[in-house]
C-alpha positions, 0 to 999 in steps of 0.5 A: 116371325118377330113375335115368335123370336120375341117369345122364344127366349122367354118360353125357354126360361119358363120351362122346368129344366127337368121337364125339358130334359124328359121332353127332349129324351122322348123326342130323341127316342122318336128319331128327332135330331139333337137340338142346339145344346148351347141354348139349353139351361145348365140343369137341363144339360146335366139331366139330359146327360144322365138320361142319354146314358141310361135310356135305351137307344140314346147312347149315340148322343152321349158324346155331344151332350157330355162335351157340352156338360164338360164345357160348362163345368157341369158335374157328371151323374153316376148310376145312383141317380139324378139327385143325391140322397138328402141330408137331415137339414135338406129334409127339414127345409123340404118339409117346410117348403111343402107346407108353403106349397099347400096354397097352390094344391088342387082343391085350394089351400087348407083351412086358414087356422089349420094352415097357421098351425102347420106353418107354426110347427114348421117355423119351430122345426126350422128354428131348432136347426143348429146355428154353426153351419156353413154360410150357404146353409144358413142362408137357405135356413134364413130364406125358408124362415122368411117365407114361412113368416111371410105366409103366416103374415098373409093368413093373419092379414086375411083373417083381419088380425093385423097385430099377429100379421105384424108380429109375423112380418117382424119375425121375417125381418129378424130372420132376414137381417143377417143376410143383406141380400135377403134383408132388402127384399124382405124389407121391400115386401114388408113395406108393400104390406104396411106402407099404405096403412102406416107410412112412418113404419115403412120409412123406419124400415127402409130409410136405414137402407138408403145407402144400400139402395144408392151404392154398389154394382147393378142389383136386381133387388135394388131395382125392386126397392127403387120401384117400390119407393117410386110408387110409395112416394107417388101414392103419398103425393111427394112428386119430387121424391117420386121423380128422384126415385124414378130417375134412379130406377131408370138408370138402374134398369139400364145398368142391369141391361133391361133397357126400354125398347126404342120401338115401343114393341116390348117383344123386341125388348123381351129376349134382351131382358131374359138374357140380362136376367140370366146374366145376373141370376143363376137359377131359373126362378130368380131369372124369371122374377128378374124379368118381371121386376124389369117389366114392373119397373118400366111400368112404374116409370111410365105410370109416373110420367102419366100421373104427374103429367110429364112427358108425352102420350107415348107413356100411356101407350107404353103402359098399355103395351106393358100390360098386354105383355104381362098378361101374355107372360102370365098365360104362358107361365101358367100353361108351361107350369101345367104341361111341365107338371104333367111331364114330370109326373109321367116321367118314370125316373121322377114319378112324384116330381111335383105336387099337383098345383093349380095356377092362379087365375087373374082373368076375372080381376082383369075383366072387372078392372076393364069394366071399371075403366070403361065406365069411367071413360063414359062418365069423363066423356059427359055421360051421367045415367042410371046405367052408369050408376048401376054399373059402378054399384055392381063393381063396388060389390064385385070381389074380383075387383081390387079393393081400391077400384071397388072404393072408387066405384062406390064413390063414382056412383055417388058422385054421379048421383050428387051431380044430379042433386039426388042426395038421398039416393047417393047416401048409401053409396057414400057410406059404402065408399067410406067403408071400402076406402078405409079398408083399402087405404084409398085416402083420396076416395075416402076424402071425396066421399066425406066431401060429398056428405058434407056438401049435402048439409052445406047445400041444405044450409045446416052448418051445425050438421056440416060442421059435425061431419067435418069433425068426423072427417078431420078425425079420420084424416088425423088418424091417418096423418099420425102415421105420416110424420116425415116432414117433406112427405107429410106436406105432400100427402096432406095437399090433397086431404085438406077439404074437410079442414077448410070446410070445418073452419068455415062451418065453425065460423058460420056457427060462431064457434071460435074455439072450434074454428081456431082449433081447426086452423091449428090443425093445418098450421105447422106442428114442428114448432109446437113445443120442445118435444119436437126438437132433435136430441143432442146426442145419439148415433143418428145425429153423429151419422148426420154430422159425418155425412154433413162433413162429407157432403161439401166435398162429395163427388156425388152430392145427390146421393149424399143429399138423399142420405142426409135427408133420410137421417133427418126424417128418421130423427123427426118421424113421430116427434112432431105430429101430436095433435095440438091441444089448443084452448082459446080460453087458456090463450086469452088468459095468457094474453089478457092485458099483455098482448093482442093476437092477430091470426090470419088464415087462407081458406083458399088462394083468394079468401082470407080469414083475419082474426083478432084475439084479446083477453075477452073477445074474438073478432073474425072477418072473411075477406076476398082478396081478389077484390083487392088486386093491390094486395095481391101485387104487394104480396108478390112484390115483397117476395122479391124485396131488396134493401133500398127499394122504393117499392117496399114502402108502397107494398106495405101501404097496400097491405096495411088496410087488409091486415090491420083493418079499422075493426082491429085498430082499437084493440091493437091500439090498446094492447101493450104488444102485438103477436102475429100468426101469419099463414102461407104467403103472409110469412113474407110480410114484415108486420112490424113495418106496416104503417099504423097510426101515423108511423109503423106498427113497431114504433108504437109497440113490440111486434113479433110472429109465431108459427102457430097459436099453440106454441103460446100455450107452452110453459116457458122453459127455465133458463139453462144458459151459462154463457151470455153471448156467442158471436160468429162472423167472417168477412171472407166466406166461401161457397160449396165450390170454394168460390169466394163470396163478396167481402163483408167488411163490417161484420167482425167489428159488429160481433166484437162490439156486441161481445163487449156489450155483453161482457163476461162470460161471452165468446166469439169466433171470427175471421179465418177461424170460422171453419166447418171443422171449428164449428163442429168441434166439441168445445165450440158446440159446448159454448154454442149450447150454453149461450143465451144469445147466439149471434151470426153475422155471415152471408146467407142464402135465400130459401126461395132460391131454385137450388134449394127449392126441393131441399129447403132445409139446405138453406145456407150460412157461409163460413170461411171454408164453405157453407153450413145448412139447416141439416148441419144446424139442427145438430148444434144443441142450443138453449138460446133465448134468441138467435140473431141472424145478421145474414141476408134472407136468413129470417125467411121461411119457405112458402112453397117447396118441393113442387108445391105452390103452397104448403097446405100444412104451413110447415116451416122449412129453412133456417127458422126450422133448423134453429128451432129443432136445434133448441132456440126459443126465438129467431130474429133475422131479415126477410131479404138482403140487408144493408151493411150500414144499417145492420150494425146500427140495429144490432147494437141497440138490440144487444143492449136490450137483450143484455139488460134482460128484455124479451126478444120482442121488446128488444127488437122494438128498442133496436128499431126505435133507437135506429129510427131516432138517430137517422133521417131521410132515405135511411128511414125507409122500411126497406132498410130496417123492416126486413128484420123480423122476430119469430118466437117459438115460445111465450118467453119471446114475448115475455108471457108467463103463465097467468095467475090461477 
């Protein structure tokens, strides 16, 4: 009984109102009583009223049906018939709709190219309709235009013509753009089509709609977009964004009335969902689509928990129950469509009510998918047999199986064979898997296939062949990666695709090919800081919008929504800018540093395996070391991550790190070089290399030391000087956080800025004390002065990029002004030309080494204030890795500013500052914990005084 009650409302929804009316009329003529009219849809009541008036022997029911119709405000039909004669516009739109319906006609759709010609002709006819029509008619026209263009896009896709399909989709987007409700659904469907192959294009389409997705009353289309976004981010590895969208989706479904079932029995929820759908959507087709959207939304929410391993086993169970519900719904819909079509066709008043349609049959695909899952369960339980391999091979060739499962079937077959070392037998399956995975955009399957092909050559000891295959796999990943350039998304997406790079670096090392090895390490270092081309433009509507949102962010009631909107604009600013494949050339680097510097580069092949590389003008020395054999090294890295000023542990940690980071094999080259340029990796970004013990002192006491985020930035041509102001300093002793709470006073910072400005003389500028407000910092006058300063100096409170409150949004690392903070997304709007930004603020020189649920950033992307100042235009940043001493900072800053004033490059200036400080202090004040946190990160050769070598 409960099951029948659960399906009753749904069965009523899927029935065609006209067919229901004719069926009721037939039953009444046979003597059946009049059913409860309040349960019937409007269209059915209206037609039933017409039928009982005109059909023989049914006039006794007219009063009851008429009363129901009047209570709903339904128009009465006259003897002229059920439907008014169509006007010319309706005739055109009906003809276009008939072309669309041809895919479901008996006998199957027409020849694709014939159908394309028909669709094109229909589009032209609809496009010729007048534009000066009422809004409701214009919306009808736009909807048909969108449907025609989408149908053409599907056919072009099936024919393999992606360019024509893309053009058709853009026609659909153009037709939908004037109508907001239509635009959201069209963008979603377009993104579903393009999102796997070109995520950047999908982002460019839906990021401008983020505000629409976040705000407003409950909306079915917003729920559908949130379902898509949850799936999009999950498919691309961004668990944090997927969880955020999943939470928003769950709230939206509940607001709409599509609550999840408490009992786990979705037949309890189905009548509630039907009722909610009918409240939000007036027509039957739309209400049915809304029920499907609710089901798909909850399926996505539970799949999210299953895939991320959050929650309990109930999510897997509910996914299964929703799948069963969907199949039963599809079966009932197909049966209702067939029976209603027969009723309408047989009705004398509407002999040609509908064409003969064929409902799609999904049973073969479902059966193939179940076979695939059954084979996987057997393999996961420990079975590895020829029967399994043949089963997967059969599925890989089965056109009824979805493309992604076909790709995984081929990979599974190959993996089962390689587990038994049957490499020759596995090779055809691997080649098949590569082709299937590429066409299905199933990147994880494709990478696993490449990994197995490479592993065969490694097993055989053929490093050259393995390296060549790695190169092919890397080229393929780079092809995909070039279309995923939104910063957070790229970090997440690449986390699972690094194995070809790691194997490629190692096999190139074994072959002694230093150019290739370093070229491949550069591919997995940050690309956001390669050249000025990656910086944000100083003007434009997007930047203006970001400034406005940032001003609202501090006082916004719903900061989560504002955060998402700001992030969306930041991503739109950077999409496509920062991911050009680096053109690294070892010979050019060696010419540039010859006689001027030694470069020490580090790279973690794995969490416990470190490459250390020493590059001079004429040599490369590379060593591979297992750091797990040196527990003191690991403990020291962990200790520096939470270092504090004055801690005795810092010196001990640095002493433990020095033997591995400055090994004896490098000592002679380091000792002979005029300066040291370090290229750290992952956790090593937390190490103050300048403070490492070396030759009886610290490294920076012997020579200038600075870091670069990648080697490629050392190859850039130094930009010509463009600054007109020597110095701009900002400081306030009294700062506030985002909640208006006062930060601890900084009594010496304003004096620090005044002294520095006096050293630089004219032209210099300062902003001090209570004048250091968000409004003043954002003023056009101050922006112009900031933008023209050669040295920008900020003495403020800073936040730690490793703090939990910015773990999922590291670009919101903050500097605190008198009336609240500015963060990284504010700073990127500053349009700087500074040779160096000096940050006398706790933690301000630190970058994230983990973020957004990723324990390690596989592409070593820079997030935090470093990234913000580079994107704003700075060529270098000097700042502390941990909290600074109020006494020590001014004593370092004064000689630093003297050296910068006198024209020293940033690396030499920092060395001068440290030497001056150490020369004037004794005892515990010489501890590296007090001065060693100040580090230099250069984004340009100019930070190290490196000019292009003579040709």
